[in-house]
C-alpha positions as CSV (number, residue, x, y, z in Angstrom):
1,M,41.6,17.9,92.4
2,S,41.4,15.2,90.5
3,L,43.7,12.1,89.6
4,F,43.4,12.9,86.1
5,T,44.3,16.7,86.5
6,Q,46.9,15.9,89.5
7,R,48.7,13.6,86.7
8,I,48.8,16.2,84.1
9,E,50.6,18.9,86.5
10,E,53.2,16.2,87.6
11,L,53.5,15.6,83.8
12,I,54.2,19.4,83.3
13,I,56.6,19.7,86.0
14,D,58.3,16.5,84.8
15,S,59.1,18.1,81.5
16,G,60.3,21.0,81.8
17,E,58.5,22.9,79.8
18,T,55.7,25.6,80.1
19,V,51.9,25.6,79.5
20,Q,53.3,28.1,76.5
21,S,56.0,25.9,75.0
22,L,54.3,22.4,75.1
23,A,51.2,24.2,73.3
24,E,53.9,25.2,70.4
25,I,55.4,21.7,70.7
26,G,52.4,19.6,70.1
27,K,50.8,22.6,68.2
28,I,47.8,22.7,70.6
29,N,46.0,25.6,72.0
30,R,47.5,27.1,75.0
31,S,44.3,28.3,77.0
32,T,42.7,24.9,76.7
33,L,46.1,23.3,77.5
34,Q,45.5,25.5,80.4
35,R,42.0,24.6,81.2
36,V,42.8,20.8,81.2
37,K,45.6,21.4,84.0
38,S,43.7,23.2,86.1
39,G,40.7,21.0,86.2
40,E,38.2,23.5,84.0
41,R,37.9,20.9,81.1
42,L,38.8,17.5,79.7
43,P,41.0,17.3,76.6
44,S,39.2,15.9,73.4
45,K,41.1,12.7,71.6
46,T,42.7,14.9,69.0
47,F,43.9,17.1,72.0
48,F,44.9,14.6,74.5
49,E,47.2,13.2,71.2
50,G,48.7,16.4,70.9
51,M,49.2,16.6,74.7
52,C,50.5,13.2,74.9
53,K,53.2,14.3,71.6
54,A,54.3,17.5,73.9
55,L,55.1,15.9,77.0
56,R,57.0,13.3,75.3
57,L,55.3,10.6,77.0
58,S,56.5,6.6,76.5
59,T,53.5,4.3,75.2
60,A,53.1,2.6,78.7
61,E,52.9,6.6,80.2
62,E,50.1,7.5,77.3
63,E,48.1,4.2,78.4
64,E,47.9,5.1,82.1
65,L,47.1,8.4,81.3
66,K,44.4,7.5,78.7
67,D,42.9,5.0,81.5
68,I,42.9,7.8,83.9
69,L,41.4,10.3,81.6
70,E,39.0,7.5,80.7
71,M,37.6,6.6,84.1
72,E,37.4,10.4,84.8
73,T,35.1,10.7,81.8
74,I,33.1,7.8,82.5
75,G,33.4,7.4,86.1
76,Q,35.0,4.3,87.9
77,R,32.3,2.1,88.2
78,N,31.1,2.3,84.5
79,Y,35.6,2.0,84.1
80,Y,36.2,-1.2,86.3
81,N,33.0,-2.6,84.9
82,R,34.0,-2.1,81.1
83,R,37.4,-3.5,82.1
84,A,35.6,-6.8,83.8
85,I,33.6,-7.6,81.0
86,V,36.4,-7.6,78.6
87,D,38.3,-9.9,80.8
88,L,35.0,-12.2,80.5
89,I,35.0,-12.4,77.0
90,E,38.3,-13.3,76.5
91,T,38.6,-15.5,79.5
92,I,35.4,-17.3,78.0
93,A,37.0,-17.0,74.4
94,E,40.0,-19.0,75.8
95,L,38.4,-21.3,78.1
96,T,36.3,-22.4,74.9
97,E,39.6,-23.2,73.1
98,H,41.1,-24.8,75.4
99,T,41.5,-29.1,75.0
100,I,41.9,-31.4,78.0
101,P,44.1,-34.2,76.8
102,F,43.8,-36.2,79.3
103,S,41.4,-37.9,82.4
104,K,42.6,-37.4,85.8
105,E,40.6,-39.2,88.4
106,I,40.4,-37.4,91.8
107,G,42.4,-38.9,94.8
108,L,43.0,-38.1,98.2
109,K,45.8,-36.2,98.9
110,N,48.2,-37.6,101.5
111,E,48.5,-34.2,103.6
112,E,49.0,-33.7,107.3
113,V,46.2,-34.1,108.9
114,I,44.7,-30.8,110.1
115,K,44.4,-30.5,114.2
116,S,40.9,-30.1,114.9
117,T,39.1,-30.1,118.2
118,P,36.3,-32.5,118.8
119,I,33.0,-31.1,121.0
120,D,29.4,-33.2,121.1
121,G,30.7,-35.1,118.2
122,M,31.8,-32.0,116.2
123,E,35.1,-30.9,114.7
124,I,36.3,-27.0,115.2
125,I,38.6,-25.8,112.5
126,S,40.7,-22.3,113.3
127,G,42.3,-20.5,110.9
128,K,41.9,-19.2,107.5
129,T,44.3,-22.1,105.9
130,N,43.2,-24.5,107.9
131,V,39.7,-23.8,107.1
132,L,40.4,-23.6,103.2
133,R,42.3,-26.8,103.6
134,M,39.8,-28.6,105.8
135,V,36.8,-27.6,102.7
136,E,39.1,-28.9,99.8
137,N,39.4,-32.0,101.3
138,A,35.7,-32.2,101.9
139,V,35.2,-31.5,98.3
140,D,37.8,-34.6,97.4
141,C,36.0,-36.8,99.7
142,E,32.9,-35.9,97.7
143,L,34.0,-36.3,94.4
144,F,36.6,-39.8,95.3
145,A,34.0,-41.4,97.1
146,S,30.8,-40.5,96.3
147,E,28.8,-42.5,93.0
148,T,26.9,-39.2,92.3
149,P,28.9,-36.2,93.8
150,Q,27.0,-32.9,94.9
151,I,27.8,-30.1,96.5
152,R,25.3,-27.2,97.6
153,Q,26.8,-24.2,99.3
154,V,25.9,-20.8,100.4
155,I,29.3,-19.0,100.9
156,P,30.9,-15.4,100.0
157,Y,30.7,-14.8,96.4
158,D,34.1,-13.2,96.2
159,W,35.8,-16.7,97.9
160,D,37.7,-17.0,95.1
161,A,40.1,-20.0,96.3
162,I,37.0,-22.7,97.1
163,Y,35.7,-21.8,93.6
164,D,39.0,-22.2,91.9
165,Y,39.6,-25.2,93.7
166,I,36.5,-26.8,92.4
167,F,37.2,-26.0,88.8
168,Q,41.0,-27.1,88.9
169,Q,39.6,-30.6,90.1
170,M,37.0,-30.6,87.9
171,M,39.0,-29.5,84.5
172,G,39.8,-32.6,82.8
173,S,38.3,-35.5,85.6
174,G,36.2,-38.8,84.5
175,K,33.4,-37.8,87.5
176,N,30.3,-35.5,87.2
177,L,29.5,-33.0,89.8
178,V,26.0,-31.4,90.8
179,L,27.1,-28.1,91.6
180,Q,24.2,-25.6,93.5
181,D,24.9,-22.3,94.9
182,I,23.6,-19.4,96.3
183,V,25.3,-15.9,96.3
184,S,24.2,-12.5,98.0
185,F,24.8,-8.8,96.4
186,P,24.7,-5.5,97.8
187,Q,21.4,-3.9,96.2
188,N,23.9,-1.2,94.9
189,C,28.1,-1.0,95.0
190,S,30.4,1.8,95.7
191,E,31.5,3.8,93.2
192,P,35.3,3.1,93.0
193,E,34.8,-0.6,91.9
194,A,33.0,-2.7,89.5
195,D,29.5,-4.3,90.4
196,Q,29.7,-7.3,92.6
197,S,27.5,-9.3,90.6
198,L,29.5,-8.8,87.5
199,L,32.7,-9.7,89.4
200,A,30.8,-12.6,90.5
201,F,29.2,-13.8,86.9
202,K,33.0,-13.2,85.7
203,K,34.4,-15.8,87.7
204,L,31.4,-18.8,88.2
205,A,31.0,-18.5,84.3
206,A,34.1,-20.9,83.9
207,L,32.5,-23.5,85.9
208,S,29.0,-23.4,83.6
209,L,31.8,-24.0,80.7
210,L,33.0,-27.4,82.5
211,D,30.8,-30.1,80.9
212,N,31.4,-32.3,83.9
213,V,29.6,-30.1,86.1
214,E,25.7,-29.7,86.1
215,Y,26.1,-25.6,87.7
216,Q,23.1,-24.0,88.6
217,S,23.7,-20.6,90.6
218,R,21.2,-18.1,92.3
219,F,21.2,-14.9,93.9
220,Y,19.7,-12.3,96.7
221,Y,20.2,-8.6,97.4
222,R,21.1,-8.0,100.9
223,S,20.0,-4.3,102.4
224,S,22.1,-1.9,104.2
225,D,20.5,-3.3,106.9
226,G,21.9,-6.8,106.0
227,H,19.9,-9.9,105.2
228,P,18.6,-12.9,107.5
229,V,20.9,-15.6,105.9
230,D,23.6,-12.8,106.2
231,D,23.0,-12.6,109.9
232,G,24.7,-15.2,112.7
233,V,28.3,-16.3,113.6
234,F,28.0,-18.6,111.2
235,P,26.1,-17.7,108.0
236,Y,27.6,-19.3,105.2
237,Y,27.7,-22.9,104.6
238,L,28.0,-26.0,102.2
239,L,26.5,-29.6,102.3
240,T,28.2,-32.8,100.9
241,S,26.6,-36.3,100.7
242,D,27.7,-36.6,104.3
243,R,28.6,-33.6,105.7
244,L,27.6,-29.7,106.8
245,I,30.0,-27.7,107.1
246,T,29.2,-24.5,108.9
247,L,31.8,-21.1,108.5
248,S,32.3,-18.1,110.3
249,K,31.8,-14.5,108.8
250,D,35.3,-13.9,108.4
251,L,35.8,-17.8,107.0
252,A,38.7,-18.1,109.8
253,T,36.2,-20.8,111.8
254,A,34.3,-23.9,110.4
255,V,32.0,-26.6,112.2
256,V,32.0,-29.9,110.9
257,Y,29.1,-31.9,111.4
258,R,27.8,-35.8,110.4
259,G,25.1,-36.2,112.1
260,A,21.5,-36.6,110.7
261,G,19.8,-33.8,113.0
262,L,21.5,-30.6,111.9
263,Y,22.0,-31.7,108.3
264,Q,18.4,-32.0,107.7
265,I,17.8,-28.6,109.3
266,Y,20.1,-27.2,107.0
267,D,19.3,-29.3,103.7
268,G,15.6,-27.9,104.5
269,Y,17.0,-24.3,104.9
270,F,19.3,-24.4,101.4
271,S,16.2,-26.1,99.2
272,E,13.8,-23.1,100.5
273,L,16.2,-20.6,100.2
274,F,17.1,-21.6,96.7
275,E,13.4,-21.7,96.1
276,N,13.1,-18.2,97.0
277,S,16.0,-17.0,95.5
278,A,16.3,-15.7,91.9
279,P,18.5,-17.4,88.9
280,F,21.8,-15.9,88.5
281,I,23.2,-18.6,86.3
282,H,20.8,-20.7,84.4
283,G,22.5,-22.7,81.8
284,S,21.3,-25.1,79.4
285,R,22.3,-27.1,76.5
286,D,18.3,-27.8,74.7
287,L,18.5,-25.9,71.2
288,F,15.0,-24.7,70.8
289,E,15.6,-23.0,74.4
290,I,19.5,-22.1,73.3
291,Y,17.5,-20.1,70.6
292,A,14.8,-19.6,71.9
293,I,13.1,-20.3,68.3
294,E,9.4,-20.0,70.0
295,E,9.9,-16.2,70.5
296,A,11.9,-13.5,69.3
297,L,12.7,-10.8,72.0
298,P,13.7,-7.6,71.2
299,T,17.4,-7.0,70.5
300,K,19.4,-4.3,72.0
301,H,23.0,-5.4,70.8
302,V,24.4,-8.6,69.5
303,M,27.9,-9.6,69.7
304,Q,28.9,-12.8,67.5
305,P,31.5,-14.5,65.0
306,L,29.2,-13.5,62.1
307,P,27.3,-10.0,61.5
308,C,23.4,-10.9,61.7
309,F,22.3,-12.3,58.5
310,S,18.6,-13.1,59.6
311,R,17.2,-9.9,58.3
312,Y,17.9,-11.0,55.0
313,F,16.9,-14.6,55.2
314,T,13.9,-15.2,52.5
315,N,11.3,-17.8,53.3
316,A,12.7,-19.9,50.4
317,M,16.6,-19.6,51.7
318,I,15.4,-21.0,54.7
319,E,14.0,-23.9,53.7
320,K,17.0,-24.3,51.4
321,Q,19.6,-24.4,53.7
322,M,17.4,-26.7,56.4
323,N,18.3,-30.2,56.0
324,R,15.4,-32.3,55.2
325,D,16.6,-35.4,56.8
326,F,16.6,-34.0,60.0
327,P,14.1,-35.9,62.4
328,Y,11.9,-33.0,62.9
329,F,12.5,-31.0,59.8
330,E,8.5,-30.4,59.3
331,E,8.5,-29.3,63.2
332,L,11.7,-26.7,62.9
333,L,10.7,-25.6,59.4
334,T,7.4,-24.5,61.2
335,A,8.9,-22.7,64.3
336,V,11.3,-21.1,62.8
337,M,9.4,-19.5,59.7
338,P,7.6,-17.0,62.1
339,F,10.3,-16.7,64.0
340,Y,12.7,-14.9,61.4
341,D,9.6,-13.0,60.4
342,K,9.5,-11.0,64.3
343,F,13.1,-11.1,63.8
344,R,12.9,-8.9,61.1
345,A,10.3,-6.7,62.5
346,N,11.8,-6.3,66.0
347,N,15.2,-6.0,65.5
348,K,15.6,-2.8,63.9
349,G,17.8,-0.6,65.9
350,M,20.2,-3.2,66.8
351,V,24.0,-2.8,67.5
352,D,26.1,-5.8,65.7
353,I,29.4,-6.6,66.8
354,F,31.3,-9.1,64.8
355,P,35.4,-10.2,63.8
356,L,36.3,-10.0,60.3
357,R,37.8,-13.3,60.0
358,Y,35.0,-15.5,61.0
359,L,33.1,-13.1,58.4
360,R,35.9,-14.2,56.2
361,Q,35.9,-17.8,56.9
362,F,32.2,-18.1,56.5
363,M,32.6,-17.1,52.6
364,E,35.1,-19.8,52.3
365,D,33.1,-22.7,53.9
366,G,29.3,-21.5,54.2
367,Y,28.9,-22.7,57.7
368,I,26.9,-20.8,60.1
369,Y,27.0,-21.7,64.0
370,L,24.0,-24.4,64.2
371,P,24.6,-28.4,64.2
372,E,25.8,-29.4,60.9
373,E,22.8,-32.2,60.9
374,M,20.3,-29.4,61.0
375,V,21.1,-27.3,58.5
376,H,23.8,-27.5,55.0
377,P,26.5,-25.0,54.2
378,F,25.2,-21.5,52.4
379,A,26.0,-22.0,48.4
380,A,29.1,-19.8,47.4
381,E,26.3,-17.4,45.3
382,D,24.3,-16.8,48.6
383,R,27.3,-16.0,50.6
384,L,28.0,-13.4,48.3
385,Q,24.7,-12.2,48.3
386,L,24.3,-11.7,51.9
387,I,27.7,-10.0,52.8
388,K,26.4,-7.4,49.5
389,Q,23.3,-6.8,51.3
390,L,25.5,-6.4,54.6
391,H,28.0,-4.0,52.4
392,A,25.1,-2.2,51.1
393,D,22.8,-1.4,54.4
394,L,26.0,-0.5,56.3
395,V,27.0,2.2,53.4
396,A,23.2,3.6,53.5
397,S,23.5,4.1,57.0
398,E,20.7,1.1,57.4
399,R,22.3,-1.0,59.9
400,K,24.7,-0.3,63.1
401,C,27.2,-2.9,62.6
402,F,30.9,-2.9,63.6
403,A,34.1,-5.1,63.4
404,I,36.2,-6.1,66.3
405,N,39.3,-4.4,66.5
406,E,41.2,-7.7,67.0
407,D,44.5,-5.9,68.4
408,R,42.5,-4.9,71.0
409,L,39.6,-7.5,72.1
410,F,40.4,-11.2,71.5
411,M,36.6,-13.2,70.8
412,N,36.6,-16.5,69.1
413,S,33.9,-18.3,67.3
414,A,32.5,-20.4,70.2
415,V,31.0,-16.6,72.1
416,E,28.0,-15.5,71.2
417,F,26.3,-12.5,73.4
418,S,22.8,-11.6,72.8
419,N,21.7,-8.1,75.1
420,E,17.6,-8.8,74.9
421,D,15.2,-6.8,76.9
422,P,15.4,-8.1,80.4
423,T,17.8,-10.6,79.5
424,L,21.7,-11.0,78.6
425,R,22.2,-14.2,76.8
426,L,26.0,-16.1,76.2
427,I,25.6,-18.6,73.7
428,L,28.5,-20.9,73.2
429,H,29.3,-23.3,70.4
430,Y,32.6,-24.8,70.4
431,R,34.1,-28.3,69.9
432,R,34.8,-31.1,71.9
433,G,36.4,-33.7,70.3
434,D,34.1,-35.3,67.5
435,E,31.2,-33.5,69.0
436,T,29.9,-30.0,69.0
437,I,28.4,-28.1,72.4
438,F,25.9,-25.5,72.6
439,K,25.2,-24.0,75.8
440,H,23.5,-21.5,76.9
441,L,23.3,-19.3,80.0
442,A,20.6,-16.8,81.1
443,I,21.7,-13.7,83.1
444,N,18.6,-11.5,84.4
445,E,20.6,-9.6,87.1
446,A,19.8,-6.1,86.8
447,N,23.0,-4.7,87.9
448,I,24.7,-7.0,85.1
449,I,22.2,-6.3,82.8
450,R,22.8,-2.1,83.1
451,A,26.9,-2.8,82.9
452,F,26.3,-5.0,79.7
453,D,23.8,-1.8,78.2
454,D,26.8,0.7,79.0
455,F,30.1,-1.3,77.3
456,F,27.6,-2.1,74.6
457,D,26.8,1.3,74.3
458,S,30.6,2.6,74.5
459,L,31.6,0.0,71.5
460,P,30.9,2.2,68.6
461,T,33.0,5.1,70.1
462,S,36.1,2.7,71.7
463,D,39.0,1.3,70.1
464,Y,38.0,-2.1,70.7
465,V,36.0,-1.8,67.5
466,L,36.9,-0.6,64.1
467,S,35.0,2.4,62.7
468,K,32.1,2.3,60.5
469,A,34.9,3.6,57.7
470,E,37.0,1.2,58.4
471,T,34.4,-2.2,59.0
472,I,33.1,-1.0,55.7
473,A,36.5,-1.0,54.2
474,G,37.2,-4.3,55.4
475,I,33.7,-5.7,54.1
476,E,35.1,-5.0,50.4
477,A,37.8,-6.4,50.9
478,I,36.4,-9.7,51.6
479,I,33.9,-9.1,48.8
480,R,37.1,-8.6,46.4
481,D,38.8,-11.1,47.6
482,Y,36.0,-13.7,47.4
483,S,34.9,-12.2,43.9
484,R,38.6,-12.8,42.3
485,N,38.7,-16.8,44.0
486,G,35.3,-17.5,42.9
487,S,35.0,-16.4,39.4
C-alpha cells in the first residue's frame, strides 16, 4: 500500500462517511473514489479538489495530501529535487538582497583550550564536538594571522557545520579568502532522497555569492566499490597556510600536523586531485564569459527577471541601445551582432519563465540587466513595441512563456538561470553600494543538469507559474496601464 493510499484510507475512516456519501458530498464519481482508495488509480486535479472538499480537510491537511500525491506521481527523488531547487532559488534571492552594514574583523576566540594528546610532534583531537571546534579555530587562525588566507579541503559535502562557519566568518568580513574544495558524490543516489550533488550545490552556492571569497569547487564520483580518496582511516583533510588537519571518516578524530614533511605530501595530493577532478562550481566576474557573447548555445529553459526580448532585437535597435562612449564599443558591436543572429536561430523552442513585476518595472524605466556604461535604457516606444511583440507571440502560441506565481515562488531581479546543453548557468546581477556586481556560476554535473531539466519541464503545469491565459492577461494589463500612462 502506498503512502497516498494509506493516507486516503485514514482520512475516510476519520471522516465517519462512506465512499458513497463522500461521493455525493464532493459531487465526484463513487467508483473513481473507490479506485483511488484502493490504489488502482491516482486522482486528477479536479477530482482531488472535490475529494478534499468532501473530506472537509483543513488547508494544512490539503497541502499535506497534495505533497504526498505529488511524491506518488513523480517519484520521491524528483519530488525532493524539485523542493531543493525551489529552496535554492529563494535562498539565492534572499542572499543577493541582503546587505551587510558593517565590516567585521576576525579575532581569535577566548575559549577553553581543547585538550589534545601530543604524539611525536602532532596533536590528536577526539570527539566530534572537539574536532569541529578545533577546525573552526584553525579557520580563525588562518583568517586572523595570514596576509593572504587560503583554505583547501577534501571533506564530506554534507559537513554543514564547517561550511556554515566559513560563510558566517566571511560574511561582512574585511578579509579576503581563497577557498578550494573537492567533494565526492555517488554516481546514482537512492530513490527516497534528493541528489547529493544538488543538495551540495544548494549549500555551496552561498559561498560563491560572497564578494570576499574566491571560491572554486571540484568533484569526483565514487563508485559502489568506493574511490581511492575515500579509502583509509583518515580520508578527509584540510590545508591552511601553516597546518595539515586529517580527519577520520566519522569526523570524530582529527590529527593536526605542523611540520613541513607531511604537509608537502598532502599539498601534492590535493593539487593532483584538484587537477584530475571535474569543475563543480566555476565562478567568474568576466562579463564576456558571463554572457558568452562569442557563442550562443542552444537554450532549453531560461528563468530570469525579464522575458527574453532578444529575438525581437533588430541590428538597428542593438546599435541604438549600445553606448558609443563605451571604450570597447566597436569590438562589442562586432561580437554582439552575430551573437543575436545565432541566438534567434537556435532558441525557437525555449521555455521562458519570468516575474510580471519586473516586466512592469522595465516598462517604467527601460533598463535591462547589463552594465549601464555599456547600454542605454530603452525608449518608451521601443518598450511598448517589445512587449506587444511578446504578447502577439504568446497569443499565437509562437512562444512558451510563463509568468511566475509569486505567491508560490520568490525570485528577485538578481537571479537568472539559463539551462543550456550541456551546461546550467546561474547569472547574478545585483547592487553592492554604488557597484553593480555581475557573477556567473557554470555547473556541468550530470545529476544537477537532470534535476533542473525535470524541474523546468514541470513548471508549465505546476502552481509555481501562472497559466498561459493568466500570463497573457497579466501582460495585457501592463500594456493597458503603460499605454494609458504614456498617452
